[in-house]
C-alpha positions as CSV (number, residue, x, y, z in Angstrom):
1,M,100.8,148.5,98.7
2,R,103.3,146.8,101.0
3,M,103.3,143.0,100.1
4,T,106.5,141.2,101.1
5,H,107.7,138.2,99.2
6,S,111.0,137.5,101.0
7,N,111.7,134.9,103.5
8,S,114.2,137.0,105.3
9,S,113.9,137.9,108.9
10,H,111.3,140.4,109.8
11,S,113.0,141.5,113.0
12,E,112.7,145.1,111.7
13,L,108.9,144.8,111.7
14,S,107.0,145.4,114.8
15,Y,103.2,145.1,115.1
16,S,100.8,145.4,118.1
17,K,98.4,142.9,116.4
18,S,98.6,140.5,113.5
19,L,96.5,137.8,111.9
20,V,97.7,134.5,110.5
21,W,95.7,133.1,107.7
22,F,95.9,129.2,107.5
23,R,95.2,127.5,104.3
24,R,97.1,124.4,103.2
25,D,99.4,124.4,106.4
26,L,97.2,123.0,109.1
27,R,99.9,122.7,111.9
28,D,101.3,124.8,114.7
29,F,105.0,123.9,114.4
30,D,107.7,124.7,111.8
31,H,105.3,127.1,110.2
32,A,106.8,130.1,108.3
33,A,104.0,132.5,108.5
34,L,103.1,131.7,112.1
35,Y,106.7,132.0,113.2
36,H,107.2,135.4,111.5
37,A,103.9,136.8,112.8
38,L,104.6,135.6,116.4
39,K,108.2,137.0,116.3
40,S,107.2,140.5,115.1
41,S,103.8,141.0,116.9
42,Q,102.7,141.5,120.5
43,Q,99.4,139.7,119.8
44,V,98.7,137.1,117.0
45,F,95.2,135.9,116.0
46,C,94.8,132.9,113.8
47,V,92.1,132.2,111.2
48,F,91.0,129.4,108.8
49,V,88.3,129.9,106.2
50,F,86.2,127.2,104.6
51,D,86.2,129.0,101.3
52,T,82.9,128.7,99.5
53,E,84.6,129.8,96.2
54,I,86.3,126.4,96.4
55,L,83.7,124.3,98.2
56,D,80.8,125.3,95.9
57,L,82.6,123.7,93.0
58,L,82.5,120.3,94.7
59,V,79.5,118.4,93.3
60,N,79.8,115.5,95.7
61,K,78.9,116.8,99.2
62,A,80.4,113.6,100.8
63,D,84.0,114.7,100.0
64,R,86.7,113.0,101.9
65,R,89.0,116.0,101.5
66,V,86.5,118.4,103.2
67,E,86.2,115.9,106.1
68,F,90.0,115.6,106.3
69,I,90.4,119.3,106.4
70,W,87.6,119.7,109.0
71,E,89.2,117.0,111.2
72,S,92.7,118.6,110.9
73,V,91.3,122.1,111.6
74,K,89.7,120.7,114.7
75,V,93.0,119.4,116.0
76,L,94.8,122.7,115.3
77,K,91.9,124.6,117.0
78,V,92.3,122.4,120.1
79,A,96.2,122.9,120.1
80,F,95.7,126.7,120.1
81,Q,93.1,126.5,122.8
82,K,95.4,124.6,125.1
83,N,97.7,127.7,124.8
84,G,94.9,130.0,125.8
85,G,94.4,131.2,122.2
86,D,92.0,129.9,119.5
87,L,91.7,129.3,115.8
88,I,88.8,131.5,114.4
89,V,87.1,129.4,111.8
90,K,84.9,131.0,109.1
91,H,82.7,129.7,106.3
92,G,82.3,132.0,103.3
93,I,84.3,133.8,100.6
94,A,87.9,134.1,101.8
95,R,88.8,137.1,99.7
96,E,86.0,139.0,101.5
97,I,86.3,137.5,104.9
98,I,90.0,138.1,105.5
99,P,90.0,141.9,104.9
100,Q,86.7,142.2,107.0
101,L,88.2,140.2,110.0
102,A,91.5,142.0,109.8
103,A,89.6,145.3,110.2
104,E,87.4,144.0,113.0
105,L,90.4,142.7,115.0
106,A,92.2,146.0,114.2
107,V,95.4,144.2,113.2
108,N,98.3,145.9,111.5
109,A,99.3,142.9,109.3
110,V,98.1,139.6,107.8
111,F,100.6,136.8,107.5
112,T,100.2,133.7,105.3
113,N,102.1,131.1,103.4
114,R,102.2,131.1,99.6
115,D,100.1,129.0,97.3
116,Y,101.1,128.6,93.8
117,E,97.9,127.7,91.8
118,P,96.8,130.6,89.6
119,S,93.4,130.9,91.3
120,A,95.0,131.1,94.7
121,V,97.6,133.7,93.4
122,N,94.7,135.9,92.1
123,R,92.8,135.6,95.4
124,D,95.9,136.6,97.4
125,H,96.4,139.6,95.1
126,D,92.8,140.7,95.7
127,V,93.2,140.3,99.5
128,A,96.5,142.2,99.6
129,A,94.8,145.0,97.6
130,A,91.8,145.1,99.9
131,L,94.1,145.2,103.0
132,A,96.2,147.9,101.5
133,K,93.2,150.1,101.3
134,K,92.8,149.7,105.1
135,D,96.5,150.3,105.5
136,I,97.1,146.8,106.7
137,D,100.3,145.0,105.6
138,F,100.2,141.6,103.8
139,H,103.2,139.2,104.2
140,H,103.5,135.8,102.5
141,F,106.2,133.1,102.8
142,K,107.5,130.0,101.2
143,D,106.4,127.0,103.4
144,Q,104.8,124.2,101.4
145,V,107.8,123.5,99.1
146,I,111.6,123.3,99.8
147,F,112.5,125.4,96.7
148,E,110.1,127.7,94.8
149,K,109.8,129.9,91.8
150,D,113.3,131.0,90.6
151,E,115.3,129.4,93.4
152,V,116.6,126.5,91.2
153,L,117.5,127.5,87.7
154,S,119.9,126.0,85.1
155,L,123.4,127.5,84.4
156,S,121.8,129.6,81.7
157,N,119.3,131.0,84.2
158,K,116.4,129.1,82.8
159,P,113.8,127.0,84.5
160,Y,114.3,123.3,84.2
161,S,111.8,121.2,82.2
162,V,113.6,117.8,82.7
163,F,113.6,116.3,86.0
164,S,117.1,114.7,86.4
165,P,119.2,117.9,86.0
166,Y,116.6,119.7,88.2
167,R,117.1,117.0,90.9
168,N,120.9,117.2,90.6
169,A,120.7,121.1,91.0
170,V,118.4,120.7,94.1
171,L,120.7,118.2,95.7
172,K,123.6,120.4,95.2
173,K,121.8,123.3,96.8
174,L,120.0,121.4,99.5
175,D,121.9,122.3,102.7
176,D,120.8,122.7,106.4
177,F,119.8,126.4,105.8
178,Y,116.8,125.4,103.5
179,L,115.7,122.6,105.9
180,K,116.0,124.3,109.2
181,P,112.7,124.4,111.1
182,Y,110.9,127.6,112.2
183,P,111.0,127.6,116.0
184,V,107.4,128.7,116.5
185,D,107.5,127.7,120.3
186,T,110.1,130.3,121.0
187,Y,107.5,133.1,120.6
188,S,104.2,131.2,121.4
189,Q,103.5,133.6,124.3
190,N,102.5,136.2,121.7
191,L,99.5,134.1,120.7
192,A,96.4,136.3,121.4
193,K,94.4,135.1,124.4
194,Q,90.8,134.4,123.4
195,S,87.9,132.4,124.8
196,A,87.4,129.1,122.9
197,S,84.7,129.2,120.2
198,E,82.7,126.4,118.6
199,L,83.8,124.8,115.4
200,I,81.2,124.9,112.6
201,S,80.0,121.4,111.8
202,L,80.4,119.7,108.4
203,E,76.7,119.5,108.1
204,A,76.2,123.2,108.7
205,M,78.5,123.7,105.7
206,G,76.3,121.3,103.6
207,F,78.8,118.4,103.6
208,K,78.4,114.9,104.9
209,R,80.7,112.4,106.7
210,T,82.4,109.9,104.5
211,N,84.1,106.5,105.2
212,L,87.2,108.4,106.3
213,S,87.2,107.0,109.8
214,E,86.9,103.3,108.6
215,M,89.9,103.8,106.3
216,R,92.3,104.0,109.3
217,L,93.8,107.2,107.8
218,P,94.8,109.3,110.8
219,T,94.1,113.1,110.4
220,G,95.5,116.3,111.6
221,M,99.0,117.1,113.0
222,N,99.1,114.1,115.3
223,G,97.9,111.8,112.4
224,G,100.8,113.1,110.2
225,A,103.3,112.6,113.0
226,E,102.0,109.0,113.7
227,L,102.2,108.0,110.0
228,F,105.7,109.6,109.6
229,K,107.0,107.7,112.6
230,D,105.7,104.4,111.2
231,F,107.3,105.2,107.8
232,E,110.6,106.2,109.3
233,N,111.0,102.5,110.4
234,R,110.3,101.4,106.9
235,M,112.1,104.0,104.8
236,L,115.1,101.8,104.3
237,N,113.0,99.5,102.1
238,Y,111.2,102.2,100.3
239,K,113.0,101.9,97.0
240,E,111.9,98.3,96.4
241,A,108.7,98.2,98.3
242,R,107.2,101.3,96.8
243,N,106.3,99.5,93.5
244,F,104.0,96.8,95.0
245,P,100.5,97.9,95.8
246,A,99.8,94.9,98.0
247,V,102.8,95.7,100.2
248,K,103.0,98.5,102.9
249,G,105.8,100.2,101.1
250,V,104.8,103.9,100.5
251,S,104.6,106.6,103.2
252,Y,100.8,107.3,102.9
253,L,101.7,110.9,103.7
254,S,100.6,112.6,100.5
255,V,97.4,113.9,101.9
256,H,99.2,115.3,104.9
257,L,101.7,117.0,102.7
258,R,98.7,118.4,100.6
259,F,97.2,120.0,103.6
260,G,100.3,120.9,105.5
261,T,99.7,118.8,108.6
262,V,103.4,117.7,108.3
263,S,106.4,119.9,107.5
264,I,108.1,119.3,104.1
265,R,111.4,120.6,105.7
266,H,111.2,118.1,108.5
267,L,110.5,115.2,106.1
268,A,113.2,116.1,103.7
269,R,115.7,116.7,106.6
270,I,115.1,113.2,107.9
271,A,115.4,111.6,104.6
272,K,118.5,113.5,103.7
273,N,120.3,112.7,106.9
274,M,119.3,109.0,106.8
275,G,121.2,108.6,103.5
276,N,120.4,105.2,102.5
277,A,119.0,104.0,99.2
278,G,115.4,103.9,100.4
279,A,115.6,107.4,102.0
280,D,117.3,108.8,98.9
281,S,114.6,107.3,96.7
282,W,111.9,109.0,98.9
283,L,113.8,112.4,98.9
284,N,113.6,111.9,95.2
285,E,109.8,111.8,95.3
286,L,109.7,114.9,97.5
287,I,111.9,116.7,94.9
288,W,109.4,115.6,92.1
289,R,106.7,117.4,94.1
290,D,108.7,120.6,94.0
291,F,109.5,120.1,90.4
292,Y,105.8,120.0,89.4
293,F,105.1,123.2,91.5
294,Q,107.9,125.1,89.7
295,I,106.6,123.8,86.3
296,L,103.2,125.2,87.1
297,Y,104.8,128.5,88.3
298,H,106.7,128.9,85.0
299,N,104.2,127.5,82.7
300,P,100.8,128.7,83.9
301,Q,99.3,127.6,80.6
302,V,99.1,124.0,82.0
303,S,96.4,125.2,84.5
304,L,94.2,126.0,81.4
305,G,94.2,122.4,80.1
306,K,97.0,123.0,77.8
307,S,99.6,120.3,76.9
308,F,103.1,121.2,78.2
309,K,104.4,119.9,74.6
310,A,102.5,122.1,72.2
311,D,103.0,119.4,69.3
312,F,100.6,117.1,71.3
313,E,97.9,119.7,71.9
314,N,95.6,118.3,69.3
315,L,95.9,114.6,69.5
316,A,92.8,113.1,67.8
317,F,91.6,111.0,70.7
318,T,88.4,109.0,70.0
319,N,87.0,109.7,73.4
320,D,84.4,106.8,73.6
321,E,82.2,107.6,76.5
322,R,81.2,103.9,77.0
323,L,84.9,103.0,77.4
324,F,85.4,106.0,79.8
325,K,82.5,104.8,82.0
326,A,84.0,101.2,82.2
327,W,87.4,102.7,83.2
328,C,85.7,105.0,85.9
329,E,83.9,102.0,87.4
330,G,86.8,99.5,87.4
331,M,85.0,97.3,84.8
332,T,87.6,97.2,82.0
333,G,88.2,93.5,82.2
334,Y,91.9,94.2,83.0
335,P,92.2,93.2,86.7
336,L,94.9,95.4,87.9
337,V,93.6,98.4,86.2
338,D,90.1,97.7,87.7
339,A,91.5,97.1,91.1
340,A,93.2,100.5,90.9
341,M,89.9,102.3,89.9
342,R,88.0,100.6,92.6
343,Q,90.6,101.6,95.2
344,I,90.3,105.2,94.2
345,N,86.5,105.0,94.3
346,S,86.3,103.4,97.6
347,T,89.1,105.2,99.5
348,G,90.1,108.4,97.5
349,F,93.7,106.9,97.4
350,M,95.5,105.3,94.6
351,H,99.0,103.6,94.8
352,N,101.5,105.6,92.7
353,R,102.5,102.7,90.5
354,L,98.8,102.2,89.7
355,R,98.3,105.9,88.9
356,M,100.8,105.4,86.2
357,L,99.1,102.3,84.9
358,A,95.5,103.5,85.1
359,A,96.6,106.7,83.3
360,S,98.5,104.9,80.6
361,F,95.6,102.5,80.1
362,L,93.0,105.3,79.7
363,V,95.1,107.4,77.2
364,K,96.9,104.7,75.3
365,D,94.6,101.7,75.3
366,L,91.2,103.4,75.4
367,L,92.5,106.4,73.4
368,I,90.8,108.9,75.8
369,D,92.0,112.5,76.3
370,W,94.2,112.6,79.3
371,R,92.2,115.7,80.6
372,W,89.2,113.4,81.2
373,G,91.3,111.3,83.5
374,E,92.9,114.3,85.1
375,Q,89.5,115.6,85.9
376,Y,88.3,112.3,87.4
377,F,91.4,112.0,89.7
378,A,90.8,115.7,90.7
379,E,87.4,114.9,91.9
380,H,88.2,111.6,93.6
381,L,91.8,111.8,95.1
382,I,92.0,112.8,98.8
383,D,95.5,114.0,98.2
384,Y,94.6,115.9,95.0
385,D,97.1,118.7,94.2
386,F,96.8,120.4,90.9
387,S,100.5,120.5,89.9
388,A,101.2,116.9,90.8
389,N,98.1,115.5,89.2
390,N,98.5,117.5,86.0
391,G,102.2,116.7,86.0
392,G,101.5,112.9,86.4
393,W,98.7,112.8,83.8
394,Q,100.8,114.7,81.2
395,W,103.7,112.3,82.0
396,A,101.6,109.3,81.3
397,A,100.1,110.9,78.2
398,S,103.6,111.8,76.9
399,T,102.4,115.4,76.5
400,G,104.2,116.8,79.5
401,C,107.8,117.9,80.5
402,D,110.2,115.0,80.9
403,A,107.3,112.6,80.0
404,Q,107.2,108.9,79.3
405,P,108.2,108.7,75.5
406,W,105.0,108.4,73.4
407,F,106.0,105.0,72.0
408,R,106.4,103.5,75.5
409,I,103.1,101.9,76.5
410,F,102.4,99.9,79.5
411,N,101.2,96.4,79.0
412,P,98.4,96.0,81.7
413,I,99.0,92.2,81.9
414,T,102.8,92.3,82.3
415,Q,102.4,95.1,84.8
416,S,100.0,93.0,86.8
417,E,102.3,89.9,86.7
418,K,105.2,92.1,87.7
419,F,103.8,94.3,90.5
420,D,101.0,92.1,91.9
421,A,102.3,88.6,91.1
422,S,100.3,86.7,93.6
423,G,97.1,88.8,92.9
424,K,96.8,89.9,96.5
425,F,95.9,93.5,95.6
426,I,93.6,92.5,92.8
427,R,91.7,90.0,95.1
428,K,91.2,92.9,97.6
429,Y,89.3,95.1,95.2
430,V,88.1,92.7,92.4
431,T,86.4,90.2,94.6
432,E,84.9,88.4,91.7
433,L,88.4,87.1,90.9
434,S,89.1,85.8,94.5
435,Q,89.0,82.1,93.5
436,C,91.4,82.5,90.5
437,S,94.9,81.0,90.9
438,D,97.9,83.4,91.1
439,K,98.6,82.6,87.4
440,E,95.1,82.9,86.2
441,I,94.2,86.2,87.9
442,H,96.2,88.5,85.6
443,A,94.2,87.4,82.4
444,P,91.0,85.8,83.6
445,W,89.4,85.8,80.1
446,L,92.0,83.0,79.2
447,I,90.6,80.6,81.8
448,P,88.8,77.6,80.1
449,P,84.9,77.8,80.6
450,I,84.8,74.6,82.6
451,R,87.4,75.9,85.1
452,Q,85.5,79.3,85.2
453,Q,82.4,77.4,86.2
454,S,84.2,75.5,89.0
455,I,85.4,78.8,90.6
456,G,82.1,80.6,90.2
457,L,83.3,83.0,87.6
458,V,81.6,83.6,84.2
459,I,83.7,86.0,82.2
460,G,81.3,88.5,80.4
461,K,78.7,87.9,83.1
462,N,80.0,88.4,86.6
463,Y,83.3,90.0,85.4
464,P,83.7,91.7,82.0
465,A,85.8,90.4,79.2
466,P,88.5,92.9,78.2
467,I,86.7,96.0,76.6
468,V,89.6,96.4,74.2
469,D,92.4,94.3,72.9
470,H,95.7,95.7,74.1
471,A,97.8,94.9,71.0
472,T,95.3,96.4,68.7
473,Q,94.9,99.6,70.8
474,R,98.7,99.8,71.2
475,S,99.2,100.1,67.4
476,L,96.3,102.6,67.1
477,A,97.9,104.7,69.8
478,L,101.3,104.7,68.1
479,S,99.9,105.8,64.8
480,L,97.8,108.5,66.7
481,Y,101.0,110.0,68.2
482,K,103.1,109.4,65.1
483,S,100.7,111.5,63.0
484,C,101.1,114.3,65.4
485,Q,104.8,114.0,65.1
486,H,104.6,114.0,61.2
487,N,102.3,117.1,61.3
488,K,105.1,118.8,63.4
489,D,107.8,117.7,61.0
């Protein structure tokens, strides 16, 4: 079975017809697989599969991710049609459709970009095997990360499990070679000429429209470009602004990175060349993204719900379902936590600072297994990516690599006073508290009853009293983790 893994030039290859299989790389520029296919083939067909093996697992049929993908596929399809080609779009089981389509089109090779999640790796292995039986080559390339697999190892040739030395090693290695774009346009004349076909509707696949269009989140390649252009002008202030959810401080590009409507090489190149504190801080976040991908690659057990730190595998969480429900609904009585949960429920997005707070609160205040929260985010986040979501939850739960020390527990009130001092973000999502003063809004249960009445707020009636006492839960969490440590010792 010929299955290439390298990113080296395929100039020695020559095919009359090839097929490029798009997955989480929905763009027609700086695209590794598309570039190599066009360069080595006389005719290149392109396909995207709405894979029912993935879609059938989605319980909610009004899923913003599916709509985002659909909109982004539409943009890509139109772009190919403008060049006289097309994007073939299928709905079904990808591991069956790709070998069938390759045979129907009589291609000599299939080109795609690598995916690192175990289920995707298995699927690609099956596809490669099915293609080999038909004597069709399968080539896959690095595209969604800057560095992958064993490209960044320690001096003793081991994978890193602590972020700072990993980042330092990356920055040492990160030169123009790793960030140079793939000049797809140079060979675009090799795109197979096809008559335009209709795009299957969301409804035909059993999905519904969401509130995506009201959210002012632009989709597709042009949406990614528009957001990045806006962020480039703000990148200088990123380091400070990124911590405040009420401020337009972050890039809002996470969903575009997730579905590859932007190029990671392009983003990292701009940040590296800008070279100010804000850009360095953002580049640091892009490196975190790579870090979690390589953690998943070297530690596939985390995809099976295992703690990265084995000592914390069996923490005796109380897992009170009533408390979990209150957290999910944004009804904990802690305003910033509630605002965060209402943000994810109504938009599919949550600000990064709030992801840390909401996760810490679930695990260390409510004493609920981090896997419950990981699953909730997996179902609701529009930018959900297994490696980053798992890494973030294990960080917050102190069970992961380079995690928050187990004895460090966020105080939801001081976090609120520090990162949403004027309560602007809280007021946006927890409208019951809109009449509170900036000082009162962080701990509304302390407002005297007569003042509550005057602002139309009754704690315990139209906004809950805190469902737990932070100080009490903090000491319970500390003893929970400590007992795990003792068992280990």
